[in-house]
N, C-alpha and C positions, 0 to 999 in steps of 0.2 A: 456426353460426360458433363457433370454438373459443376465441376470445379471452375472452369473458365468463366461461366456465368456468374458464379459467386465472386470471383476476383474482379470481373468487370463491374459488378454491382457495388463491390466495396470501393473501387476507385471512383465510381460515379458518386457514391454517397459521400466520400471524402471531399470531392469537388463541391458538391451541393452544400455540405456543412460549412466549409470554409467560405464559400461565396455568400451564403446566407448570413453568416456571422459578420463578414466584412460589410455587407450592405446595411445590416441593422446598425452596426457601429457608425458607418458613414452617415446614416439618417439621423442618429442621435447627435453626432457632431455638427451636422448641418443645422439642426434645430438650435443648438447652442450658438452657432455662428450667426444665423439669421437674427436670433433674439438679441445678441450683443452688438451686432453691426447695424441692423436695420430696424430693431425694435424701438418701442417708445423710450423717450428720454428717462422716464422713471425706472424702467428695467435696466437701462445702461448704467444709471447712477447706483442702483442697489447691487447689481452684479459687477462689482469693481474688479474681480479677479477671474476673468473668463478662462484663463489658463487652468485654474483649478477646477472649473466646470468641466473642461475637457478631461482632466485627470480623473474626476469622479465618473465620467462616462466610461472611461476605460476600465476602471475598477469594478463597475457594476455590470455593464452590458456585454462584456467579452464572453462569448459562448453561453449567453444567458437565455432563459425563457422568461415568459411573462411572470411566472411565479418567482423567479429569481429577482426580477426588478421590484416586485411588491416587497419582497424581503429586503431588497436594497434600500427602499424608502424607509423602512423601519430602522435599518442599520444606520442610515444617514442621520435620522433623528436622534438615535442613541449616541452616535458619534459626536453630534453637535452638542448634546448635553454634557458629554465627557470632555470634549475638546474646547468648544467656544465659551460655554457658560462660565467655567472657572477662570478663563483668561480675562473676562470683564472685571471680575473682582481683583485679580492680580494687577492689571493695568491701573485700576483706580487706586490701589494701595501703593504701588511703586511709582507710578507716573511715567508716561512714555518719554518725557524729556530726560529722565534720569537713567534710561537704559544705556548700557555700554555693550561692547562685544562680549565681555565676560558675564555680566549679569543676564544678558539675553540667552547666552548658552546655558547658564545655570537654570534659568526659568524653564527653558525648553526641556532640559534633561529631567528636572523634577516632575514636570507635567507628563512627560513621556513615561516615566517610571510608574506613575499612578495609572495611566491608561493601559499599559502592557501587563501589569501585574495580575489582574483578575483572569482566572482560567477560562471562564465560560463566555467571555466576550468574543464575538465572531471576529475572524481575522480581518475581514473587509472593514468592519466598524473601527478596529484599531488603526488600520491604515488611514482611513478618512480622518479620524481624530488627530493622529500624529501630523498629517498634512495641514490640518487647520491650525494646530498649535504652532507649527513652523511659520506659517504665513502671518498669523496674528502677531507673534512676538517680533519676528525679524522685520516685517514691514513697519511695525511700530518703532523699532530701533532706527530704521532708515529715515522715516519721516519725523521722528523726534516729537517735539512739542506740538506739531501740527496734527498729530493723530487724535482722532476722536475716540475717547475711552469706550463708549458704548457702540457707536455706529460702525467703527472699524471692524470689530468682531462680527457684528450683524451682517456686514457686507460679505465677509468670508462665509458665513452660514448661508446667505442668499446665493452665493456662487455654487455652494454645494447643492442647495435645493434645486437650482436650475438644471444641474447635471442629472440628478435622479429623475426629475420630471421629464427631461428629454429622453431618458432611458425608457420610461414607461410608455411614452408616446411612440417611440421607435419600435417597441415590441408589440404595440397594438395595431399600428398602421403599416402597410395597407391591410393586413389581416393579423389577428393575434398569433403569436408564436407560443403555443401552450406546451407545457411539459407533458401533460397527459397525452397529447398527440404524438410527441416524440417517443414516449414510453410505449404507446400502442404500436407505433411503427417498428420500434426495436423488438417488441415482443413478437410481432409477426415475422420479422426477419430471423430472430433467434429460433422460433419454432420451425421455420423452414430449414435453417442451418442444422438444428438438432435432428430433424427428421431425415435429412440427407445423410448425416453422419451415421445415424442408426441403420438406415438402409444399407449403407456401404459396409458397416460392421457385420450385419446379418449375411450379406453376400459373401464376405470374406470367411465367415464362420462355416458357411455351407459350401464353400468352393471345393471343386473336385481336384484341383492341383495347386501346388505351392505358388507358382508365379501369379496366377489370377488372384489368389488370396492376398499376396503382398501388394499387388497393384491396387486392390480395393482399400487396403489398410493405409497405403501411402496417400491415396486420394482423400480418405477420411481425415487423416492427420493435417492435411493442408487446410482444412476448414476449422480446426480447433481454435486457432488464434482469433479468427473472425468471430466465432461464437463467444469466446471469452470477453472480447471487446464489447459485443452487443449486450451481454449480461451485465458487464460493468456499467454500461450506459444506462441500463434500466435501473440499476441500484442508485446511481448518482442523481437521477432525476426524481426519485421518490419524495425527497424533501421539498422540491419545488412544487410537486403536485399538491402538497398540503396547503401551500400559500395560495393556490388558485381556487381552493374550495369555497372560500367565503364570498368573493365577488362573482364567482361563476357557479352557483349552486345548481344551475340547470344542467351542468355537464355531468353530474352524478348519474349512476354509480361509478366509482373509480376502481373498485377492487382494492383489497388490502394486501400490501406487501407483495407485488408481483415478482420482485427479485428473488424472494425466498421460494416462491412456488417454482420458478424456472431453475433455481439452484437444485431443486429436487430432481430435475431432469439432467442437469449438467453433471452432477456427481456420479450417477450410474454410468453415464457415457464415458467419463474419465476412467471408471473402473474397467469398462470393456477395453479401453485403450491399453491399460496396464496389463490386462489378460493377454492381449495380442503381443505386447512387448516381451512376455515371458513364454510365448508358445514356440516350441522348437521347430515344428513344421506343420504342414497341412497336406491333405484334408484331416479334419477332426475325426477321431476314431470312435467317439462315444455316441454318435448320432446314427440312427437307422433311418430308413426311407420315410417312415411315418413321422418321426420326430423332425426331419428336415422339412417336410411339407407343413407341419404345424409351425415351425420356426419361420418359414417363409410367409405363412399367413399372418403371424404376428408382425413380421417385417412390413406388411402392408397395413395392418390394423393400427399399430401404435403410432406411426407417423400421422395418420389421420386424426387420432386423438390429440396428439401434441399440437398439430396445426389448428385444432379447434379451441385450444386453450386461449382465453382472452382475459382482459383485465376484470371483467365482470364475473368470470367463472369462479365458482366456489370450490370446485374440486382441485385438489393439490396435484394429483397424478391421474393419468388416464387409467381406465379400467378396461379389462379385456374379457374375452369369452372364457368363463370359468371352466367349462367342460373341457375345452381344448387345452387350457393351461394345466388342468389336473392330469390329463393323459400324458402331457409332455414331460412332467417331472417324475412319473411313477417308476421308471426302470433305472434310475440313477444309483450308482454306488460310489462311495468315497475311495479313490485310489490316487497314489502320488503322481503317477505319470499323466493323469488326466486333470491335475489340479488347475492349470490355466483355463481349460475348457469349462470345468465346473464353476470356476470363479466368474467366467463370462456369463454363465447361466444365473449365477447368484445376483449379478448386477442387473441382468434382465428381470429377475424377480423383484429387485428394488425398484426398477422402473415401472413394473406393473402394480406395485403396492407402495403406499406411503412409507418413507423411511421412519424408523422408530426413534423417538426421543425419550430419554430417560426422565421420568416424572418424579423420581424419588428425590426429595429435598431434605430428608432427615439426616442429621449428622450427630455424632456423639459429642459430649462436652469437650473432649480432648481436641477433636477436629475443629469445633467452634472456637476454642481458645487459640489454636494454631492459625485459623483464618483471621481472627481478630488481630493477632500480632502481625500477620502478613499485611492486613489492610492498614494498620497503623504505620508500618514500615513504608508501604507504598505512599501513604499520605504525606509522611515526612519527606520522602524522596521527591515527590511531585512538587511539594512546597519549595524545596531547595532549587529545583529546576526552574520553577516559575520565577523565583527571586533572581536567579542568575540571568535568565533570559531578559527580564525587565531591566536589570542593571546594565547588561551589555547594550541593549537598545538605547537606553537613556544616555549612557556614556558615549556611544557612537554618534548619536544625534547631537549631543552637546559639543563634542569635539568638531564635528562637521560644521556646525553653525559658527563656532568660534573661529576656526581657521579660515572658513569660507568668507566670513565677514572681515577678517583681517586682510585677506587677499583683495577683496572687492566688497566694499560696504553695500553698494547698490545691488549686487548680484549674490549676496551671501546666502540667501534662502535657497538658491539652486543647488548648493552643496548639501543642504539638509533634506530637501524635498525628495530626491531619489532614495535616500536612506529611509525616510518615513513611509513612503508608499510601497516600498519593496520589503517591508517587514515579513520575515518568514515564520510560518507556524511551527516549524521544527528545525532541527539541525540541518544545515546545507553544506555542500562542498564549497567552502569559502572562496577558494581561488578560481574554481571553474565558474561559479555564479557571478563573481565580480568580473571575470573576463567576458562572459557573454553579455552582461549588462553594459559594460563599456563598449563592446563591439556594436550592440544594438543601438545604444545612444548615438554613436558616431554615424552609423548607417542612416538612422532616422534624421539626424541633424543635417547631414550632407544632402539627403533627399529634400529636406525642407528648404535648404539654400537654393537648390536647383529649381524647386517649385516657385520660390520667390523671384528667381531670374526669369523664368518662363512667363509668369503672370505679373511682371513688373508694372505693366500698364493697367492691369485689372486687379488692383489690390483687394477690392471688396469681395471678389469671388475666388480668390486664390485657394481658399480652403477646400474647393471642389477637387483640387489636384490630390487630395488625400485619399480619394476612393481607390485608385490602383494600389496605393501603398497599404491600405487596409487589407486588400486581398493578399498582397505579398507577405505582409506580417502575419496573417492567419496561417499561411503555410510555414512561416518561420516558427510559429508557436508549436506546430505539429512536428517539427523536425527534431532529430536527436541532437544536432549541433547547437541550436539556440534554445530550444525549449520555451517554456512559458516566460521565464525571466528575460531572455534575450528578445523574444517577440514583443512583449509589452514595452520594453525599453525602446525598441525601434519605433513602435507606434507613438509613444509619448515624445520621443525625440523629434519626430516630424511634426507632431501636433503643436508643440510649443514654439516652433518656428513659424509655421503657416497660420496658426490660429492666434498668434500673439498680437498685442496692441500696445504701442508706446514703449518698446524696448530698444529702439535705435535700429541702425542698419543690420540686416540679417547676418552678414558675415561676422561683424563684431560681436553680436549677441551669441552667435553659434560658438565662437572661440571661447567667450566668457563662460558659456554654459557647459561646454565640454570640460574646461578646466575645473569649474566648480564641481561637476559630477565626479571628476577624478579625485578631487580632494575628499568628497564624501565617501566614495568607495574605498579610498586608502584608509580613512579613519575606521571604517567597518572592518577591514582586513586586520589592521593593527590591533583593534580591540579583541577580535576573535583569537588572534595569536596569543595575546597577553593573558586573556581570561579563560581561554580554552586550550591549554597546552597539550591535552591528550589528543594524539593523532587518531584519525579514523582507523588506521591499521591496528592500533592497540585496542580500540573499541570493538573492532570486528573480531579480534582474538578473544576478548572477554565475553562477547556475546556468543561466540561459538562454544566456549567452555560452559557458559550458562545454559545453552541449548542442550548440550550433552547431559548436563545435570538434570534438567527437566525431563529429557527423554528417558534417562535412567529411572526417574521417578514414575514416569508413565508405564514403562515396561514392568516395574514391580507391581503395578495395579492390575495387570492382566490376569484375571481369575474370575470365576463365577461369584457374583455378589458384590463386586466393587466397581461395576461399570460406570456408575454415576460419577465417582471420583476420577475415573479414567477420562471421561468426556471433559471434565473441568481441566484436567491436566493437558489434554490435547489443545484446548483453546489457549492456554497459557503458552504452550510450545509454539503454536501458530504465530502468536504475536511476537515471540522472540525471533523466530525465523524471518519474519517480515522486517523486523528491526535490523537484523544482521544483514539482510539484503541491502538495506539503505546504507549501512556503514561500509559495505563492500563497494557499492557504487561510488561513495564519497572517497574511499581509499584509492580506488582506481584513478580518480580525477585529481587527487592532490599531488603536489610535487614531492619527489623522493628526497631532495636535498642530499644530505650525507647518510641517509638511512638505507637499509637493504630494500631493494624494490619490492613492492607488494605483489605477491603471487596471486593475481586476481583470477586466473583461469582455474587454479586448484580450489580456491575458495568458492567459486561458482559451482564446481563439482560437489563440494560439501553441502552447499545449499540445496542442490538438486537431490542429493541422497537423503538429506534430512526431510525435505518436502515429501519424498516418496515414502519414507518411514512414517511420517505423519498421516499420509493417505492409507497406509497399511493399518495403522492404529485405528483410523476412522472406520474402515470396512470391517476390521476385526471386532470392534465394539458393536457394530451393527449385527455381526454374526452372533455374538454373545447374547444380545438382547432378543434376536429372533429365536435363538435356541430356547431361551427361558420362556418366551411367549408361546412357541409352538408345542414344546414338549410338556408344558405344565410342570407337574411334580415328578414326572417319570425320570427326569434327568438327575434327580437328587441322588439316586443310587450309583451314578457313574461320575459324579462330580469329583470325587477323590482320585479316581483313575485318570480322568482327563486333566485335572490340575497337576497331577504328578508328571504326566507327559509334557505338559506345557512348561514345567519348572526348569527343565534343562535348557530350553530355548531362552527362558527369562534369565537364567544364570549366565549363559554365554553372551547374550546381547547386553544385559545389564552390567556385567563386569567389564565388557569392552567399552561401554560408554563411560564407565568410571575411569578407566585407563585413559581414554581420549580426553576426558575432562581435565585430568591432571597434566597430561603431556602437552596439550594445546596452550597451556599457560607458561611453559618453559621458554625463556627468552634466549638462553645460551647454554648449550650442552657443556661447553668448556667450564663455565662458572659452576654449573651443577656438579660436574665431576670433582672439581676442586673442593667445593663445599662438602660434598659427600665424603671424600677422602679425609678431610679434616675432622668431620664429625665422627666418622667411623673409627679413626684412631683413638679418639677420646673414649668411645664406647669399648674398644678393645682393651685399653689401659685400665678402665674402671671395672669392667665386668669380665674381662678375659675372653670375650667372644664378640663377634659382630651380630647384631640383631636384624640386619637388613634382610636376610633371607627369609625370616619369619613373616615379614610383611608381604613378600611376593606370593606367598601361598594363599593370600586372601583372594587374589584374582583367579577367577575360574575360567579356564579355556577348555573347549570341547573339541575333540577331533572330528574329522569327517565321518569316521565309522560310528562314533557315538551319536552324532546327529542323525545319521541314516537309521541306526537302530531305534532311536527315539521316535522317528517318523513311523517306522513299522509298528511300534507299540501304540502310537496314537491312532493309526488307522485300524488296528485290531480292536482297540477299545471302542472306536467309532462304529465299526460294523456290529459289535456286540450290542451297542446301544440302539442302533437302527433296527436290528433283528428283533429286539424285545418290544418294539412299538406295535401295538395291535389295533390302533384306532383308524387305520386306513392307509392305502398306498400314497395318497396325496400328501399326508403328513410326513410319511417316510421320505418322500422326495424333497420336501421343504427342509427337513432336518439334515438330509445328506448335503444339500447345497450349503447350509450354514456351517456344518462341520468341515466341509471341503474349503469353504472360504476362509475359515479360521486357520486351517492348515496352510493354505496358500499365503495368507498374510504372515504367518510365522516364518515360512520359508523365505518370503520376501524380506522380512526384517533381518534374517541371517545373511542374505546376499548383500543387502545394503550395508550391513555392518562391516563386511569384508571390503566393500568398495570404499567406505569411510576410512578404514585402516590404511588402505593404499594411499589415499589422498592425504591423510595426516602424516604418514611417513614422508611423502613428497614435500609437504610444507616444511616439516622439521629439517629435512635434508637441504631444502632451499635456503633456510635461515642459518644452517650450520654446514656449509659445504665441505669442510675439512674433517668432519666427525662421522663416525660410524653410527647409524641410527638403528636402535633396537627399542621399539616402543615398550615392550615388556620390561626391559631393564630400566628404562627411563622412569616408568611409572613406579617401579620398585624403589628406586632411589628417592623420588619425590615423596613417596609414602613413608619411607624409612626416616628421611630427614624430618618430616612433619611429626612423626611419633617420638623421635629423639628429642626434638625441641619441647614437645608437650611433657615428656618424662622429666626433662631437666627443670 
């Protein structure tokens, strides 16, 4: 069995990754330590802030490749231009002797606002620039008139430069850590993983009994998570590969976008998994002995092709023996009971052939106007978000510097530095992140104090005790409990104790730094609460409603001739589902206080169902495009009949999504009922009747009998369409697969709609435990109230 080997390989790879990252980080910090402790006097004089050199190392070299460090050099230069250069002018205009706690905080806040506001600046560059700003202004305030207006900022820049140079050297010696090598290794591992999954899926599909099939499926599913992580690793290192091209041209050819090519393998495999999730039992009834032998042959042939895919390969997908493939698909017929099996074969066909992308870019003027309005709206929204993010960061940093300097003038910058270097690129779970940062800082600081005690007589080499802590912190970063924020705080906490110079006794410095860190984190939390009063729970509800709206829009586009718009709508829906997942994670981590506890389990179910519906839409759009490609113009005579059959599914799913969109925004059923009764009375008095019932008729619900009858009609029209094809048996087989896949996706959309209905009812009941929940009635009341308000 292959699963244990994959699991052991995964554990071994995790150990190797963490150990390699820790050793590279330790080497970079050792270079900084040797340069600042044993280096020439000139270097010691210029690098006046070795603590920030260590911080720069952590910002750049953590989990980095050589390409990342090359990019880090550019980002450090850009950050210095943003952070250090303007401070020279400001110090010359203000004068260091005139700085007070208040003016220093204001100067830091204004400078931070300018740094954070631009959208395209890399997050690492922003963190470096903010750290430089804190050091320049606060140290100038501490030293007063003794501060050199020009050389003091230059020393901060030199400290940053030493950090990035150490990173580059650490990633070159003893051998270069190249992103292209990591991508090649991950490509090989992913190819093996995908091949193994495909083999297991084929064995399950051709299994003679149910127990063997389920065992193969379970074994394949255990490999899915590893495959997804490998594919993500390939995609995340593609940017680093570009930075390695210039200095290492001899390493070409690199191959273009390997992540996209392997995604074309991952997606059909996910479709096969979906097919098995919907299969009632095994063995599969549509295969004869000849087809099983052909499928088993493909099960041996395709993995070899996938394993041969490399970065230099220009082929996007493997090609197979055309003659065997043609024979395999010739005898298929579209039937409802065999939909999962036919969908499996459809995904096999996608694996054999490159997935189709819609190349049509023509839009009518109305669509262009709508897109222009949407883009303008997005631009305004993004501008507001950028302004608010910059304002929050500047205010948090200003307050941290102000209160930190009031508490201890000599240590005030330790309150602002953690806030500066932990700037987030997006919204975070404020309390959770602050908690893990505080824990990481305390853990690192305590380890630093113990290291100082052990190496009390060997002060010059005590930074060597950081090596085991780097290894521990690498695992902390990978853990769910601490994550990146806690792990980095733990590293920096130990670094600033063991790598410090001239900050007094370790225990006193540790207490002062922990206190200042607490002040800085407290300021961040207070600013987040004051300027971002919307809870993550509320944002998750809003995002859920928006997802239903976009899903309804996507469902309405399911028809021949509008697939291009459907693909665009899918991309929009995917981004909203990802955003909702982030809000749910934040809502689960935030305190409940006096609010109703967040029903995270149910929201996770909703995300799962929405993700499945997105997958059904993707495969459905592929089926539409394949039908149009394979049948040419012969499908035009059947478009009206097939669109008519699809319409009932669209009405059922679309009207349900509209209902869920409205119901998910209701905060209290009690308030809704009171408001409805009050408005209804006014309508009764003025018009003599209630209009609420008329709005309920807008919602279209289909019974099980109607849906089954519609399926029968769809398959009858599909068979008529297949029978009139005279261009060959192979084309018929391909058309049967596409029609069956479309039917399978419609059936899946209906099933997930029912699952979403259960989950929404559970959420509404959770939030209104004393009320009777009827989604149809709630939607009617919401719609009636909205129309009454509009009418008045």
